[in-house]
N, C-alpha and C positions, 0 to 999 in steps of 0.2 A: 431124535434118540431112533437107534436102530429097533426093528420090529422082529427081525428074524434071530432065533437063538445064536446062530453062528455068527451074525454080525454084531450081535450083542457081546459075544466072548471077543472078537476080534477088536472091539472097543475098549473092553477090559484090558486086553493084553497091551494095546497101543499106550494106554494112559500109564500103565505099570512101566513100560519100557521108557517111556518119556520122562518119568520121575526118575528112573534110573540113570538115563542119559544126562539128565539135568544135574544131579548129584556129582556125576564124574566129570562134567564141564566145570562146575564149582570147584572140585578138587584141583583143577588144573589150574583155574584162575589164582587159586590160594596158593599154589607152587610157586607160581610165576610172582606174584606178591612178595612172597618170603624171600625168594631171591633178591628182588629189587630193593627190599628193606635190609638186607644183610650187605648188599653192595653200598647203599646209602650210609650204613653204619660205619663202613671204612676198615673192617677187620676181614682181611683177604683170605685169611685161611679159613674162618668160620663162614664165609661167602662161598668158597669153593666146595665144602662139605655140603652146604644147603643146595648148591647148584647140582650136584651130583645125585642128591635125593630126587629134586625136581626134574632132572633130565629123566630119569627111570619112571616117574610118574606120567610125565609128558610122552614118552615111548609107549607106557603102557595103554594110555588113552588113545593114541594112533593106531595101535595095534587092534584095539576092539572098534576102530572105524566110528568113533565118536567125534574126532576130527581128521582132518586129512592128513596124510604124512608129510606133506610139503608145509603145510601149516605148523606141525610139529616140528620140522626142521628148522622153520624161519624162527620160532619161539626160542629153541635151544641156540641158534646161532648169534641171535641178539644178544641174549642173556651172557653167553660166552664172549662177547665181543666188550660188552660193558665190564664183565668180570676182568678181561685182558685189559682194559683201559685203566684200571685202578692203579694208582700209584705205588 
């Protein structure tokens, strides 16, 4: 454990930030999972609306630099391709 006051403060801040980032990453995974579930359900219109909401979440998390912008683009691209492949 840190002994200097400033180091203790940085440890507190780092832990708070880690928990915040973890919750955002969890939100991202939930959004992706909800789109996959909607696609598996077979209702294309419902899947489209869920995808649009998820794309906003993905972009928001990439803007906050929780994930890289290319990773966000890859997630959206794969989900869009899966949506397009629906009959």
